[in-house]
C-alpha positions in Angstrom: 51.6 40.3 -21.6 55.8 40.4 -20.6 58.3 38.0 -22.8 58.6 33.8 -21.8 61.8 34.8 -19.5 60.2 37.7 -17.3 57.3 35.3 -16.7 59.5 33.8 -13.7 60.0 35.5 -10.6 64.3 35.5 -11.7 64.0 39.4 -12.3 63.1 41.1 -9.3 59.6 43.4 -10.3 60.9 47.3 -10.5 58.6 50.1 -11.2 59.8 53.2 -13.0 58.7 56.6 -13.5 60.1 57.1 -17.3 60.7 60.8 -18.9 57.1 60.7 -21.3 55.1 60.6 -17.3 53.9 56.9 -17.4 55.1 54.7 -14.6 56.7 50.8 -16.2 58.0 47.9 -15.4 61.6 46.8 -15.1 62.4 43.8 -14.7 66.0 44.1 -12.9 68.2 41.4 -11.8 68.4 40.5 -7.7 71.2 41.5 -5.5 73.1 38.4 -4.4 72.7 36.7 -0.6 75.1 38.5 2.1 78.2 37.4 3.1 78.7 35.2 6.0 81.1 34.6 8.6 83.2 31.4 7.3 83.3 29.9 10.9 79.8 30.6 12.2 77.8 31.2 9.7 77.0 34.7 10.5 75.3 37.8 8.5 79.0 40.3 7.5 78.4 43.6 8.8 79.8 46.3 6.4 80.4 44.0 3.7 77.6 45.7 0.9 75.0 42.9 -1.2 75.7 43.4 -4.6 76.3 42.8 -8.3 80.1 42.3 -9.2 79.9 44.3 -12.0 79.1 47.2 -9.0 81.3 45.8 -6.3 84.1 46.3 -8.9 84.0 50.4 -8.9 83.9 50.3 -4.9 86.9 51.4 -3.6 88.6 49.1 -1.4 87.0 49.9 2.1 84.2 49.7 0.9 84.2 46.2 0.0 85.5 45.0 3.2 86.4 46.0 6.8 89.7 47.3 6.7 90.9 44.8 9.7 92.0 41.8 10.4 90.3 39.0 8.8 87.3 41.4 7.4 85.1 40.2 5.5 85.7 36.8 6.2 85.0 36.4 10.0 82.2 38.3 11.8 84.0 39.9 15.0 83.4 37.7 17.8 84.7 34.9 15.9 87.6 36.8 14.8 88.0 37.7 18.6 88.8 34.1 19.1 91.1 33.3 16.4 92.4 36.1 18.3 92.3 34.6 21.6 93.9 31.3 20.2 96.7 32.4 18.1 97.8 34.5 21.3 97.3 31.8 23.4 99.4 29.8 21.3 
């Protein structure tokens, strides 16, 4: 029987083959939700779904796209923003 705090689905269950050859159940924290656009709420592509301790070791260019509004707005909303700024 697992520990009481491991009985809920807070931790995800991962089957891991240990060096002894047996398969054991490991409990790992779940990944965070995907990054979303600040205007329309669509899922942002090019932004990894990782926990903060992994994100801090990634290079800057892997954390978000290297373009204006990268990691904040989706491509269509960024395109609309460029148009509105050019027209103003």
